[in-house]
C-alpha positions in Angstrom: 130.6 70.5 114.3 128.0 71.8 116.8 124.3 72.0 115.9 124.4 75.8 115.5 127.5 75.7 113.3 125.9 73.1 111.1 122.7 75.2 110.8 124.8 78.3 109.8 126.8 76.3 107.3 123.7 74.9 105.6 121.9 78.2 105.3 121.3 79.6 101.9 123.4 82.8 102.1 122.7 85.7 99.8 125.0 88.6 99.2 123.6 92.1 99.8 122.8 94.0 96.6 124.4 97.0 98.3 127.7 95.2 98.8 130.7 96.8 97.1 131.4 95.5 93.6 135.1 95.4 94.4 134.5 92.9 97.2 135.4 95.4 100.0 132.0 95.7 101.8 130.4 92.3 101.5 127.5 91.4 103.7 125.5 88.1 103.4 122.2 87.1 105.0 120.6 83.7 105.4 117.3 82.5 106.8 118.1 79.9 109.4 116.1 77.3 111.3 113.6 78.3 114.0 112.7 81.6 112.3 116.2 83.1 112.8 118.4 85.1 110.4 122.1 85.1 110.1 124.3 88.0 109.0 128.0 87.5 108.1 131.0 89.1 106.3 131.3 87.2 103.1 135.0 88.0 102.9 135.5 85.8 105.9 132.6 83.4 106.1 134.3 81.2 108.7 134.2 84.0 111.3 131.4 84.9 113.6 127.8 85.1 112.4 125.3 87.5 114.0 122.1 85.6 114.6 118.8 87.4 115.3 115.2 86.3 115.7 112.5 87.1 113.2 111.1 90.1 115.2 114.6 91.7 115.4 115.2 91.1 111.7 111.9 92.8 110.7 112.7 95.7 113.0 116.1 96.1 111.5 114.7 96.0 107.9 112.0 98.6 108.9 114.7 100.9 110.3 116.9 100.5 107.2 114.0 101.2 104.8 113.1 104.3 106.8 116.6 105.8 106.4 
């Protein structure tokens, strides 16, 4: 397992409170090492993870809250 894969696997993933209750729209987020954040589809956690830096994560949250 590569270093980044191990980091993503060890992250404490949280399911979004806005994810569908039927399991159809499930998004999870985790705080990773080096101030990064990971976002993944919880229905298929083995697939790709989107990893962003802290500044990008804050900008994303600000945008979502403004909508």
